[in-house]
N, C-alpha and C positions, 0 to 999 in steps of 0.2 A: 833703565830707571822708567819707575812709574809712580802713578797717585791712584790709590784705592778710592773709589768716590762712593763706595757704599757708605750708607749713612742716612741723616736726615734732609730730605729736599722740601721745598715750597712745592705744591699742587694747585692748579687750578682747573677745574671743571670747564669746557667749553662746548656745552651742547648745542649753540647758537651758532657757533662758527665764526665768532668776533674776535677772535685771537688775531688773525692772520689781516684781516681789515684795520684793527685796531694798533698794529705792529705791538704786541705785548713783548716780545722780545726785547723791545728797543728800550726798556727800563725793567725795574722789578715788578714781577707781576702786579698788574694795577688789582685784580679781582680775586685774590687768593681764597682757595676753599681750605685750606689746614697745611698741615706738615705731616709727611709720611715718610716710612723708610722705604729705600730702593737699596738693593734688590727686593721685588715684592710686587704686589697689586693691588690697586686702589681699592677693587672691592673686597679685598681681604681685609683691610683695614679699615672698613665700615664707612666707604664713600659711595656715593652713587646714589640710585632711586630705589625706594621703597618697591617691592615686589607687589604688582598689581596684576588685574585679568588681561591687562593692555600691555603687559611688559612685552618690546619688540624682539622675543627670543630668536637666537640665530640656529636655526633646524627646525625641520617638517614637524608639525603636529598632523598625524592622520587620524587620530580617533578625537571626536569634538566631543565626546561625552561627559569630559569634565566640565566644560562650558553649559552643560543643557541638562543632563542627568540631575535628579533631587538628591541622591543619595551622595552627590557631592556637595551640595549648598553649603553644608558647615566649613567647607573649607575654599568656599570661594569668597567669604567674608572680608570685605576690607579689613587690612591690618591682620589677616590671620591665614593669609593666602597658602596654599600646600598644595604646589601641581606634584600630580603624579608622573609625569613624563621621565624626569631626572633628577639626580641631586639638586636642590634648590638653594641656590646661594643668599645670603642674607641679603646683600645688595646687588643691583645690575644697574650698569652704565656702558651706554654703546656712543661713541662718539671721540672728540678732541679733548685730549687733558695734557696738561702744560705743566714740565716738571723743571724746575730752576733750582741753583744752588752757585755760590760764588767756587771757586778754585783759585788756588794761589801757585803762580809758576814761579819756580825758584831760579836765582841769579844762574846757577850754572847749567842750566837746561837752554839759556841764550845759543842761537846757531843751529840748535837739534830740531830736527824734524818731529812736530807733535802729533800725535794720532790718538782720537779718542775711539775705545772699542765697547760697542754695547752687545754683550753675547746673545742676548734671547729677549728682543723687543716683542710687543705684541699689540699692533702690527707696523704699521707704516709709522717712521720716523721722519721729523725733518729737525737738525739742528742748529743755533746759534752760537757764537762766541760774541759776547757783548751784541755789537748791533751787526756783525757780520756772518752772512747765512753761509753755512757749509754743505748743502745740500740735503737728499732725500734719498734713505733707503726703504724696500719695501719686502725684503725677504721674510720668510715665516720659517725656514730651516737654519738659516746661518746667522751667524755677527753681522751687525749692522757698523761700518767702520768708515771713520771720518777724518779726511786731511785736514789738519792745521795749518800745515806750511813749517817755513823756518824762521817766519818772523816774529812771531809773537812775544810780545816784550815780557819780560820778569813784572811781576805784582799780581794783584788782584784782577780778576776777570770773571765774568758773570755767563754762566754756561745754562742755554736754555733746548729743553729737549720737547718738541711736541708730538705725542703719540696718538694714533688713531686706531680704533679696532674695528673700525666698520668695515665693511665689504668692498677694500680696495681695488680687488681684481675677484671677477666672480668666480671663486674656485668651488662653488656650491655651498649652500649652506648646512649640509650634513656632512661634509668633511670635517676628520677629526683634528685638522689642524686649527678649526676656528669654531666648532658648532659646540653649542650650550650641551648638546648629547651626553658628551663625556668631557672633554677637557676642560669645557667654559670658555665664554668668548672674553677673555680677561683684558686687561687694561695696564700696561707697567711694562717693567724691565726686570729680567732676572736674570742668575749667573753674574759672571765678571762685568763690572762696570770700570774702566780704567782709563786714565790720560795717560799716556807714554811718551816718553822722550828718545826718539830713536835717530840713527845715523841718516843724512842726507843721499847716502847710497848704501841701497839696502837688498837685501836677498828678497824679491818680490815673488817669488813661489819657487818651491821646491816640490818635486813629484819623485816617488821612487816607484819603479816596476822592475819587480822580482823576474830572476831568470834561473827558473830551477835547475833546466837540464845544465847551464854552464856554472851553476853555484855562484851566482853572482847577482847583483842590482845595478840597472841604469837606473841615474841620477840625473835629473833634468833640473836644471838651474835656470831661473829669470832673474836678472840683476837690472835694478833701475835707479836713476838718480835725477835729483831737481837742481843740480849744482848748474849744468851747463856749460861743464868744462869738461876736459878729456881727463880722464881718470885710468889708473891702472894699478893690480895689484893681484893678490894672489885668493883663491878657494881653495880650501881644503875639507875634506870629509874623512871623518873616523868613524868606526863602528866598534860596538860592543854586542856581546849576546847576554840576553838577560832573560828574566822569567824562566831560567832552566836551573838545575842544581850544578851545571858543568859554565857559568858564568865566565866570558872572556874577553879581552881586548884584541882587535884587529889592527894591522897596520893603517897607517892613513894614506889617503891619494890626494895628490894636489897637483893644480893647473895654474898657469898664469893667464889673468883676464886683462883684456886693454879696450876701452870704446872711446871714440871721439865724442866732442860736444856735440855734434851733429845726430847722434844716435837718441838725445831726448829722453823722455819718459819712457815710452814703449821702445825698449832698444832694438835693435835688428838681431837676426840671428846670428851675424858676423861678430857683433859687439856686445849685448847684453845677452846672450844665451850661451850657456856651456852646458856640455854632455859629460859625466864622468861614468864610467864603469868600475864598479866597487867589486872586487873580487872577495867572496867570502868564504873561501877555502874548500878543499874537496871533502872534508868533515862536517861541512856546515849541515844545520839542523833546518827541517822543513816545520811549516805551522800547521797544526790542525786540532781539531777538537780532543786528541788523545794526547797530544804532546805541544802545546800553544808556544813552542820556543819564540822568541822575539829578538829583532835586533833594533839597537838605539842606536840612530846615526845623527850625528852631530856635524854640520855645516856650518864653517867660518868665514867669513869675507873679510878680507884687509885692503884697503883702497887707498891709494897716495893722488892726491888731488894737484893736475898741472898746474903751476905755480906759485903754489905755496907749501907751506910744510906738514898740511892737515894731513892726519891719517886717520879714516872712518873705519869701523869694524861692526860686524851684525854677524848675527850668529842663529841657527835655527836648529831645534832637535825634535827629531820625530822617530816615531816606533813603527816598524813594520815588521810583517811575517815573511816568509821565502814558501811561497805559495803559488800554485799555477792551477787555474779552475778551467775544466774543460767538460766535453761532453763524450758518453760511450753507448752508441746506439740511443736510447732512451734516459738514459741515467746520466746525472751531472756529478763530474769526476772532481775530486782535489788530489792534484800531485800525480794523476795517472790511476788514482783508487778511486771506485764508485762510492758514493757517500749517501746514506739513507737522512732525509731531514725529516725529523719529526718535530714538529712546529708547533707554537699557539699565535694568538694574533693578540696584537698591541695597539688599542685603538685610543690612546692617549689617555687614560682611567687614573686620574690622581686626585680624588674628592676632598682630600684634606688641605691640599691647597689650589686646586682648579688649574694647576701647571704642571709640567714635567722636573725633576730633579736636575739641576745641572753639577752636583756633585756625583765623583766615581762610585763612593761606598753606597750611594742608595740604588744604583745599577749594579755594585756587585751584589748585594742583596738581592734584588729583582733575579737575577741569572742563577743566584745560587737557588733560587726557591724552583725555576724552571727545571734545572740540572736535577735536582731531587725528584721531580715527577717523568725523569727518564726522556726530556725534552733537548735537544741539540740548535733548536731555530726561533726564529722570532720574525713574523710580519708586521710592519709597522703599517696600519692601512690609512692612507692617505695623509701621512704627517711623516717628517723625518725626526729623529730624536736629537739630543745635544750632543755634544762632544763626548761628554764624561762617558756616555753608551756606547759609543765605540772603543774608547779606552779601556772599559771593562770588559766586553766583549773579546776584544785582541789578547787583554791577559787570560781570561778564562777559558778561551776555545769554544764561542758560541758564534754561529751563524745568523746574518741579518740578509732581509729582505726590506730595505727602504724603499718611500715612496715620494713622489713629488705631492706637496699639500693640494690636493684637488681630488675630489669625488666626481668622476664623471658621469654624467645620465641620474644624477642627483641635485639638478639644477643646473650643473656646469655642461657644456657642451664643448669639446674638442675638436679642430680642426676645421673651425669654419670661418677663420680668418678674423677671429675676435682679440681684444685685446690680451686674453687669456693665452694665446698659444704661443705670443711673444715670450710673456713672463714665466709661461711654465719651461720654454726651453732654456731662460736665463737663468730660472732657480735650480733645473736640473744641473745646469754646469757650475753653480754655485755649490751645490751638495757636492759634486765630486771634488772640486776643488779642496775644500773644507774638510773633507773627511777621506777622501781617495785613498789615501797612502795607511 
């Protein structure tokens, strides 16, 4: 069950950082700038400052002639600034911005675990439900996910999100994850914005590790609970072959699950983790650029809670390819065969919006253009694309090299014990967890 939060939100710009001190989340925003639509960015909807010679761009400017050469004088006039460095937005804003709307929690959600998912914010978010702080997230590559708990009362609530697009961590001003050189340093949220009612016992993480030689897949499942009681039940996994002319279903694999109240939210290997070896059959199809056969794996969890009759269910659906990457001398191999990577560079260049698309069809179009030019590979320089890009690549047989959102030696320094080091390590794991299968 979910509520789509796309639509009209109230916006309040906060360039002087008054909102935290004045507790703007505790009531309806006291100094609203206007209304805007999410998903989207505030700059693209006419909010922010006019462009001036003092606009604090994110990105290095190595040629000062625009500011000094007489030839550029007509383009330096107030109200008619036209910078030559990159595609210029109509408005510019760098700082905190507050987004707020009311949400109605239906009665049938009572007792469920509520989760807020913001697919692609830029950059750091803080979230409040009414006056209750829900935390902070600062990923540039993966969704910001907030736990609201199981005790949110049905009825009207005020949801407030503070988005800050300043340099939260020093990834370097030229990193394509943040730079005005290409993507633009936008402020907002794009992609899915959803409030979900989910089971208090759930599939926290499902990872799939293909085993080509055995024609099988190792499925590693982590289960979490916030109930504080013993639970027992069953996990079942069923797969079907898709994205080929010979689609078919395979027999399910099941396993019993039990863990005690002491296992808590982060369960022990004995209680909250289970491995399933899923046989795909001797005639299983492998994945490559020529035949991108995929398997769609559905994992179902059904758990009974000790002491009452409640049954809680959860489901995850993932797609994966049966493939094995290796090395043969100086060449990369896929499923034992050398491959030739014919690639291009993608620096997050989306001038019509200033941010990457989050729908699968847009990425299919991009990959069709690449394949029409004989390419099979794309490097995402100092940024990681959204989930839709991976879905399209899996379907179309395209190879990716994704990067953490940092450009070392371009204002950022790695390995010197700065906060960037910890953040980069965490961001790498977030990317692997979100898109690794």
